[in-house]
BALOBA-1460 file (C-alpha; in Angstrom, 3 decimals):
// residues 63
<rec num="1" residu="m" x="-23.477" y="1.153" z="16.984"/>
<rec num="2" residu="a" x="-25.736" y="-1.848" z="17.358"/>
<rec num="3" residu="n" x="-24.754" y="-4.960" z="19.031"/>
<rec num="4" residu="n" x="-24.360" y="-7.757" z="16.938"/>
<rec num="5" residu="r" x="-26.190" y="-10.977" z="17.629"/>
<rec num="6" residu="y" x="-25.030" y="-14.442" z="16.534"/>
<rec num="7" residu="s" x="-26.943" y="-17.622" z="16.492"/>
<rec num="8" residu="y" x="-26.108" y="-20.536" z="19.016"/>
<rec num="9" residu="e" x="-25.084" y="-22.738" z="15.791"/>
<rec num="10" residu="t" x="-22.714" y="-19.926" z="14.649"/>
<rec num="11" residu="k" x="-20.989" y="-19.779" z="18.015"/>
<rec num="12" residu="l" x="-20.598" y="-23.520" z="18.256"/>
<rec num="13" residu="e" x="-19.167" y="-23.647" z="14.685"/>
<rec num="14" residu="a" x="-16.754" y="-20.779" z="15.496"/>
<rec num="15" residu="v" x="-15.537" y="-22.733" z="18.642"/>
<rec num="16" residu="r" x="-15.178" y="-25.949" z="16.652"/>
<rec num="17" residu="l" x="-13.114" y="-24.315" z="14.057"/>
<rec num="18" residu="l" x="-10.859" y="-22.750" z="16.725"/>
<rec num="19" residu="n" x="-10.408" y="-25.981" z="18.220"/>
<rec num="20" residu="e" x="-9.440" y="-27.566" z="14.909"/>
<rec num="21" residu="g" x="-6.614" y="-24.983" z="14.681"/>
<rec num="22" residu="v" x="-8.017" y="-22.388" z="12.289"/>
<rec num="23" residu="p" x="-6.896" y="-18.956" z="13.288"/>
<rec num="24" residu="g" x="-9.498" y="-16.672" z="15.044"/>
<rec num="25" residu="r" x="-9.228" y="-13.867" z="12.454"/>
<rec num="26" residu="k" x="-9.852" y="-16.306" z="9.500"/>
<rec num="27" residu="i" x="-12.942" y="-17.522" z="11.262"/>
<rec num="28" residu="c" x="-14.231" y="-14.015" z="11.658"/>
<rec num="29" residu="k" x="-13.906" y="-13.597" z="7.955"/>
<rec num="30" residu="m" x="-15.485" y="-16.979" z="7.259"/>
<rec num="31" residu="l" x="-18.605" y="-16.470" z="9.565"/>
<rec num="32" residu="g" x="-18.858" y="-12.665" z="9.463"/>
<rec num="33" residu="l" x="-17.923" y="-11.957" z="13.199"/>
<rec num="34" residu="k" x="-16.876" y="-8.698" z="14.389"/>
<rec num="35" residu="s" x="-14.028" y="-9.714" z="16.727"/>
<rec num="36" residu="d" x="-12.022" y="-12.777" z="17.436"/>
<rec num="37" residu="g" x="-12.213" y="-12.084" z="20.880"/>
<rec num="38" residu="l" x="-15.718" y="-13.299" z="20.987"/>
<rec num="39" residu="i" x="-14.665" y="-16.756" z="19.891"/>
<rec num="40" residu="y" x="-12.133" y="-17.139" z="22.664"/>
<rec num="41" residu="t" x="-14.821" y="-16.072" z="25.235"/>
<rec num="42" residu="w" x="-17.310" y="-18.716" z="23.565"/>
<rec num="43" residu="r" x="-14.522" y="-21.486" z="23.776"/>
<rec num="44" residu="k" x="-14.192" y="-20.605" z="27.570"/>
<rec num="45" residu="y" x="-17.920" y="-21.181" z="27.983"/>
<rec num="46" residu="v" x="-17.909" y="-24.494" z="26.293"/>
<rec num="47" residu="r" x="-14.764" y="-25.751" z="28.079"/>
<rec num="48" residu="n" x="-16.551" y="-24.853" z="31.300"/>
<rec num="49" residu="g" x="-19.834" y="-26.614" z="30.233"/>
<rec num="50" residu="d" x="-21.722" y="-23.216" z="30.423"/>
<rec num="51" residu="y" x="-23.569" y="-23.791" z="27.134"/>
<rec num="52" residu="y" x="-26.556" y="-21.795" z="28.441"/>
<rec num="53" residu="r" x="-24.316" y="-18.711" z="28.137"/>
<rec num="54" residu="l" x="-24.126" y="-19.038" z="24.588"/>
<rec num="55" residu="n" x="-28.018" y="-18.384" z="24.342"/>
<rec num="56" residu="q" x="-27.895" y="-15.510" z="26.815"/>
<rec num="57" residu="k" x="-28.719" y="-11.887" z="25.399"/>
<rec num="58" residu="p" x="-25.952" y="-9.323" z="25.355"/>
<rec num="59" residu="g" x="-25.642" y="-7.221" z="28.481"/>
<rec num="60" residu="k" x="-25.335" y="-7.742" z="32.279"/>
<rec num="61" residu="q" x="-26.561" y="-11.175" z="33.232"/>
<rec num="62" residu="y" x="-27.793" y="-12.263" z="36.651"/>
<rec num="63" residu="k" x="-28.188" y="-15.754" z="37.910"/>
C-alpha cells in the first residue's frame, strides 16, 4: 500500500474545517483523506506553530 501525499493547502483546509466544528470523518469524505487522525496531527502542528512540518515528506524526520 502506497503512502498518500496531500498538498499543503489541503492540510490547512482540513485544519480550518476542523476548527470550525466540522467532524473529522466528514472532512475525510469531503477532501478524500484516508484517516481523520491525520487532521488532528496537522492541527497539533498548526497550534504549535510548526507549519514546516506540514511540508515534510512521510517517514522519519531529522532536525
